[in-house]
C-alpha positions as CSV (number, residue, x, y, z in Angstrom):
1,M,17.5,5.5,0.4
2,G,14.1,7.1,1.1
3,K,10.8,6.3,-0.3
4,K,10.0,7.9,-3.7
5,I,7.0,10.3,-3.6
6,N,4.7,9.6,-6.6
7,S,1.7,11.7,-5.5
8,L,0.5,14.1,-2.9
9,E,-1.1,11.3,-1.0
10,D,2.4,9.9,-0.3
11,L,3.0,13.0,1.9
12,G,0.6,11.6,4.5
13,G,-2.0,14.3,4.3
14,F,0.2,17.2,5.1
15,V,-0.7,20.6,3.6
16,F,2.1,23.1,2.7
17,S,1.1,26.7,2.3
18,T,2.8,30.0,1.9
19,N,-0.3,31.8,3.3
20,E,0.6,33.3,6.7
21,N,-3.1,33.2,7.7
22,F,-3.7,29.6,6.8
23,E,-5.3,27.6,9.6
24,Y,-5.2,23.8,9.5
25,N,-8.5,22.2,10.4
26,N,-8.3,18.5,11.1
27,N,-11.8,17.3,10.5
28,N,-11.3,13.5,10.5
29,E,-14.8,12.7,11.5
30,Q,-15.7,9.1,11.0
31,Q,-18.6,8.5,8.7
32,E,-21.6,7.0,10.5
33,T,-22.7,3.6,9.3
34,L,-26.1,3.6,7.6
35,S,-28.7,1.1,8.8
36,N,-29.1,-2.1,6.8
37,S,-32.3,-0.9,5.1
38,E,-30.6,2.4,3.9
39,Q,-27.5,0.6,2.4
40,R,-27.5,0.4,-1.4
41,L,-25.1,-2.4,-2.3
42,E,-24.0,-3.9,-5.6
43,A,-22.8,-7.5,-6.2
44,H,-20.2,-7.9,-8.9
45,L,-18.2,-10.9,-10.2
46,D,-14.6,-10.1,-11.2
47,K,-11.8,-12.1,-12.9
48,K,-9.4,-9.2,-13.8
49,N,-5.9,-9.2,-12.3
50,R,-6.7,-12.4,-10.3
51,G,-4.9,-15.0,-12.4
52,G,-8.1,-16.2,-13.9
53,K,-9.8,-16.8,-10.5
54,V,-13.2,-15.4,-9.8
55,A,-13.9,-13.0,-6.9
56,T,-17.3,-11.7,-5.7
57,I,-17.1,-8.0,-4.9
58,I,-19.7,-6.1,-2.8
59,K,-19.5,-2.3,-3.5
60,G,-21.3,0.7,-2.1
61,F,-21.0,0.1,1.7
62,E,-21.4,3.4,3.6
63,G,-20.0,3.4,7.1
64,T,-17.0,3.0,9.3
65,D,-14.1,0.7,8.5
66,D,-14.8,-1.4,11.6
67,D,-18.4,-2.1,10.4
68,L,-17.2,-2.9,6.9
69,K,-14.6,-5.4,8.3
70,A,-17.3,-6.9,10.6
71,L,-19.6,-7.5,7.6
72,A,-16.8,-8.9,5.5
73,K,-15.9,-11.3,8.3
74,K,-19.6,-12.5,8.4
75,L,-19.6,-13.0,4.6
76,K,-16.2,-14.9,4.6
77,T,-17.4,-17.2,7.4
78,L,-20.7,-17.8,5.6
79,C,-18.9,-18.8,2.4
80,G,-15.9,-20.5,4.1
81,V,-13.4,-18.6,2.1
82,G,-10.9,-15.8,2.4
83,G,-11.3,-12.2,1.3
84,S,-10.6,-8.6,2.2
85,A,-12.4,-5.3,3.0
86,K,-11.1,-1.9,2.0
87,D,-12.2,1.3,0.3
88,N,-15.9,0.5,1.0
89,E,-15.6,-2.7,-0.9
90,I,-15.7,-6.3,0.3
91,I,-13.9,-8.9,-1.9
92,I,-14.7,-12.6,-1.3
93,Q,-12.7,-15.2,-3.1
94,G,-14.8,-17.3,-5.4
95,N,-18.2,-17.1,-7.1
96,F,-20.6,-16.7,-4.1
97,R,-22.7,-13.9,-5.5
98,D,-26.1,-15.6,-5.1
99,K,-25.4,-16.9,-1.6
100,I,-24.2,-13.5,-0.5
101,M,-27.1,-11.7,-2.1
102,D,-29.6,-14.0,-0.3
103,Y,-27.9,-13.5,3.1
104,L,-27.7,-9.7,2.7
105,T,-31.3,-9.5,1.6
106,K,-32.4,-11.5,4.7
107,E,-30.3,-9.1,6.8
108,G,-32.3,-6.1,5.4
109,Y,-29.8,-4.7,2.9
110,K,-30.9,-3.6,-0.5
111,I,-28.5,-5.3,-3.0
112,K,-28.4,-5.2,-6.8
113,R,-26.9,-7.8,-9.1
114,V,-24.5,-6.1,-11.5
115,G,-23.2,-7.9,-14.6
116,S,-24.0,-11.3,-15.9
């Protein structure tokens, strides 16, 4: 049995049109990564949907997926824990917000503490 389609995103980015003059333009240009000093990051702590465990979330990264994953790997190594990087967010397991903020500030990022 096939996969159920719940939204247009499940179609894989295809566009269906009855317009005979329609031209499909594939503009999948990768976003350029901003320099460290131009990045405006936010450091959050989150417990929701994690079984009561805390996670540090870094939001606001602007750049390519490869650069996001490279930064996430540095942060995971710095803290000695696991995590993930997707949708311009880095999720680090545990409460390492202060340690991550210190590291990112030294690297030239502008980072803001969000929440208590």
